[in-house]
C-alpha positions as CSV (number, residue, x, y, z in Angstrom):
1,L,68.8,135.6,111.5
2,T,71.6,133.4,110.5
3,P,71.0,130.6,108.0
4,P,71.1,127.0,109.3
5,L,74.4,125.3,108.9
6,D,74.9,122.3,106.8
7,D,76.5,119.5,108.8
8,D,79.6,119.6,106.7
9,T,80.2,123.3,107.2
10,V,83.0,124.4,109.6
11,T,81.5,126.4,112.5
12,D,83.2,129.0,114.7
13,Q,83.6,126.3,117.4
14,E,85.3,124.0,114.8
15,A,87.7,126.3,113.0
16,Q,89.6,125.2,109.9
17,V,92.5,123.0,110.8
18,T,95.7,122.6,108.8
19,I,96.4,118.8,108.5
20,E,99.5,117.0,107.0
21,I,99.0,113.4,106.1
22,Y,102.1,111.1,105.6
23,H,101.8,107.6,104.4
24,A,104.1,104.8,103.4
25,S,101.8,102.9,101.0
26,K,103.6,100.1,99.1
27,F,100.7,98.7,97.0
28,G,98.2,101.6,97.0
29,N,95.9,100.7,99.9
30,G,97.4,103.3,102.3
31,E,97.3,105.9,99.5
32,M,93.6,105.2,99.0
33,V,92.9,105.6,102.7
34,A,94.9,108.8,102.9
35,Q,93.1,110.3,99.9
36,E,89.7,109.3,101.4
37,I,90.6,110.9,104.7
38,K,91.7,114.0,102.8
39,R,88.4,114.1,100.9
40,V,86.3,113.9,104.0
41,L,88.3,116.5,105.9
42,E,88.4,118.9,103.0
43,S,84.6,118.5,102.6
44,K,84.4,119.8,106.2
45,G,86.4,122.9,105.3
46,H,89.9,121.8,106.5
47,Q,93.1,122.3,104.7
48,V,94.8,119.0,104.0
49,S,98.0,117.8,102.2
50,V,98.9,114.2,101.5
51,H,102.5,113.0,101.0
52,H,104.2,109.7,100.5
53,I,107.2,109.5,102.9
54,D,109.5,108.9,99.9
55,E,108.6,112.3,98.4
56,V,109.5,114.5,101.4
57,K,112.4,114.8,103.8
58,A,111.5,114.1,107.4
59,K,113.3,117.2,108.6
60,D,111.3,119.4,106.2
61,V,107.8,118.5,107.6
62,P,105.9,121.8,107.5
63,P,104.0,123.1,110.6
64,A,100.5,121.9,111.0
65,E,97.8,121.7,113.7
66,L,97.4,118.0,113.1
67,Y,99.6,115.3,111.6
68,I,98.3,111.9,110.4
69,F,100.6,109.0,109.7
70,G,99.8,105.8,108.0
71,S,101.8,102.6,107.4
72,P,101.4,99.2,106.0
73,T,102.2,96.3,108.3
74,R,105.2,94.1,107.6
75,F,106.3,91.4,110.0
76,G,103.9,92.8,112.6
77,G,105.1,96.4,112.6
78,P,105.3,99.5,110.4
79,I,107.7,99.3,107.5
80,G,111.2,100.4,108.1
81,G,110.9,103.6,106.0
82,M,108.0,104.8,108.2
83,K,109.9,104.1,111.4
84,R,112.9,106.0,110.1
85,F,110.7,108.9,108.9
86,L,109.0,109.2,112.3
87,K,112.3,109.1,114.2
88,K,113.8,111.9,112.0
89,A,110.6,114.0,111.6
90,A,111.0,117.5,112.9
91,L,107.7,117.7,114.9
92,P,107.1,120.3,117.6
93,P,106.5,118.7,121.0
94,G,102.8,118.9,121.9
95,S,101.7,118.5,118.3
96,R,98.5,116.5,117.8
97,Y,98.7,113.4,115.7
98,A,96.6,110.4,114.6
99,V,97.7,107.1,113.1
100,F,96.3,104.5,110.8
101,A,97.7,101.1,109.6
102,T,96.8,98.6,107.0
103,H,96.9,95.0,108.2
104,G,96.1,91.6,106.7
105,A,92.7,90.3,107.7
106,A,92.7,87.0,109.7
107,A,92.8,84.1,107.3
108,P,92.8,80.3,107.9
109,D,96.2,78.7,108.1
110,K,96.9,77.0,104.8
111,K,98.0,73.7,106.5
112,T,95.6,73.4,109.4
113,G,92.7,75.6,108.3
114,R,92.7,77.2,111.8
115,V,91.8,80.9,112.0
116,P,94.0,82.9,114.4
117,T,92.4,84.2,117.5
118,D,92.0,87.9,118.2
119,E,94.9,87.7,120.7
120,E,97.1,86.0,118.1
121,M,96.2,88.7,115.5
122,A,97.0,91.5,118.0
123,R,100.5,90.2,118.3
124,L,100.8,90.4,114.5
125,R,99.4,93.9,114.4
126,R,101.9,96.1,116.3
127,T,102.1,98.8,113.7
128,I,100.1,101.4,115.7
129,P,101.7,100.8,119.1
130,I,105.2,101.0,117.5
131,M,104.4,104.3,115.8
132,D,102.8,105.6,119.0
133,A,105.9,104.8,121.0
134,I,108.1,106.8,118.5
135,L,105.8,109.8,118.5
136,A,105.3,109.7,122.3
137,E,109.1,110.0,122.7
138,K,108.8,113.3,120.7
139,G,106.1,114.6,123.1
140,L,103.2,114.4,120.6
141,A,99.6,114.1,121.7
142,K,97.5,111.3,120.1
143,V,94.0,112.0,119.1
144,A,92.9,108.9,117.1
145,E,93.9,105.6,115.5
146,Q,92.3,103.3,113.0
147,R,93.2,99.9,111.5
148,F,92.2,99.0,107.9
149,L,92.1,95.4,106.9
150,V,93.3,94.0,103.6
151,T,92.0,90.7,102.2
152,G,93.4,88.4,99.5
153,D,97.1,88.4,98.9
154,Q,98.4,89.8,102.2
155,M,101.0,92.0,100.4
156,K,98.9,93.2,97.4
157,G,95.4,92.5,98.6
158,R,92.5,94.9,98.6
159,L,90.9,96.9,101.4
160,T,87.9,95.1,103.0
161,E,84.4,96.2,102.3
162,G,83.4,99.3,104.3
163,W,86.8,100.8,104.5
164,Q,85.5,104.2,103.3
165,D,83.1,104.3,106.2
166,L,86.0,103.6,108.6
167,A,88.0,106.4,106.9
168,E,85.1,108.8,107.4
169,R,84.7,107.9,111.1
170,F,88.4,108.2,111.6
171,A,88.5,111.6,109.8
172,T,85.7,112.8,112.0
173,A,87.4,111.6,115.1
174,V,90.7,113.4,114.4
175,I,89.0,116.8,114.3
176,T,86.6,116.4,117.3
């Protein structure tokens, strides 16, 4: 008889995966998300490394079975450093990837008090589609995406309540 498996134990069908996470956090929110994703994935038996894009050369990205990229949103898209990193990254075609982005939460206009519609917010949240387009040109295969909202000061705000649950669901989605 084999002992029952704990839900967090890696099974034969779900072998250990080597995962590289690259983020471009400016004020710490993306770093917190990346570390939470790492924590969840490691608790499931996977090998995970987290890097800020300023600490590694894009051409020196090590081989992995899955890559995760995260960027804050500036002027509706990923910051320039992340776009440059993705364009220069030496990633084998067919590699699997997932992306996450931090976005400002919808807030009332200071002059009118009007809250933007979902459609208006979608135009301001192009980070993931832009990152996807760059990675698709390299022939990579997307497995998951997740948006994390930031409240308060749009530049230095804090992640909205429940972000850890989103990170856990995202981490689970990238390995299933």
